[in-house]
C-alpha positions as CSV (number, residue, x, y, z in Angstrom):
1,X,24.7,-7.9,-5.0
2,X,23.8,-11.2,-3.3
3,X,22.8,-8.9,0.1
4,X,20.5,-6.7,-2.2
5,X,19.5,-9.5,-3.7
6,X,18.6,-11.0,0.1
7,X,16.5,-8.1,1.0
8,X,14.6,-8.0,-2.4
9,X,14.0,-12.1,-1.3
10,X,13.2,-11.0,2.4
11,X,10.6,-8.4,1.3
12,X,8.8,-10.7,-1.1
13,X,8.8,-13.1,1.6
14,X,7.1,-10.7,3.3
15,X,5.0,-9.1,1.0
16,X,3.5,-13.1,0.4
17,X,2.9,-13.3,4.5
18,X,1.0,-9.8,4.3
19,X,-1.4,-11.6,1.2
20,X,-2.4,-14.4,3.6
21,X,-2.9,-11.7,6.5
22,X,-5.3,-10.2,4.0
23,X,-7.4,-13.1,3.3
24,X,-7.2,-15.1,6.8
25,X,-8.0,-11.5,9.0
26,X,-11.1,-11.6,10.6
27,X,-11.6,-8.3,11.1
28,X,-12.0,-5.3,8.0
29,X,-9.3,-3.4,9.9
30,X,-6.9,-6.3,9.5
31,X,-7.4,-6.2,5.8
32,X,-6.9,-2.5,5.3
33,X,-4.2,-2.9,7.6
34,X,-2.9,-5.3,4.6
35,X,-3.7,-3.8,1.9
36,X,-1.4,-0.7,3.8
37,X,1.8,-3.3,4.3
38,X,1.6,-4.7,0.5
39,X,1.8,-1.2,-0.5
40,X,4.3,0.2,1.7
41,X,6.6,-3.5,1.1
42,X,5.8,-2.5,-2.9
43,X,7.6,0.7,-3.0
44,X,10.4,-0.7,-0.6
45,X,10.7,-3.2,-2.9
46,X,10.0,0.0,-6.6
47,X,12.8,1.6,-4.8
48,X,15.3,-1.5,-4.1
49,X,15.0,-3.0,-7.8
50,X,15.4,0.7,-8.7
51,X,19.1,0.6,-7.0
52,X,19.8,-2.7,-8.0
53,X,19.1,-1.4,-11.9
54,X,20.9,1.8,-11.6
55,X,17.5,3.3,-12.7
56,X,16.2,6.5,-10.6
57,X,13.3,6.4,-12.5
58,X,12.1,3.7,-9.9
59,X,12.4,5.9,-7.0
60,X,9.7,8.4,-8.6
61,X,7.4,6.3,-9.9
62,X,8.1,4.4,-5.8
63,X,7.0,7.9,-4.4
64,X,4.2,8.5,-6.4
65,X,2.9,5.0,-5.0
66,X,3.3,6.2,-1.8
67,X,1.6,8.6,-2.5
68,X,-1.5,6.7,-4.2
69,X,-1.2,4.6,-1.1
70,X,-1.7,6.7,1.2
71,X,-4.5,8.5,0.4
72,X,-6.5,5.5,-1.1
73,X,-6.2,3.9,2.8
74,X,-7.0,7.5,4.8
75,X,-10.5,6.9,1.8
76,X,-11.6,3.1,2.4
77,X,-11.4,4.4,5.8
78,X,-13.6,7.0,5.7
79,X,-16.1,4.9,3.7
80,X,-16.2,2.3,6.3
81,X,-16.6,4.8,9.0
82,X,-18.7,7.5,7.7
83,X,-20.6,5.2,4.1
84,X,-19.5,8.3,2.4
85,X,-17.0,9.5,0.5
86,X,-17.8,13.0,0.2
87,X,-19.9,15.6,2.8
88,X,-23.7,16.1,1.6
89,X,-25.2,19.4,1.7
90,X,-28.3,20.7,3.1
91,X,-28.9,21.5,0.2
92,X,-28.3,18.4,-1.8
93,X,-31.6,16.7,-1.2
94,X,-33.9,19.1,-2.6
């Protein structure tokens, strides 16, 4: 049990270090990478907490959060590259 709590503490410390990178990141891509890493560490922490508390519901929540994290990262990067999330049709201006 102490090993699992030590792992949770290490994940928490890693999350704090990623938050420092989020606010101190010199470029936009550093910040997006920090948000993605924070989401991944959150998924790991949710899975670990579900294992510690013996509640498998946390694993479902962790998988859902991982999917949301992935889609949000792709959407953010697409937005900052093209300045739009969707494709405009040629008839949209009429």
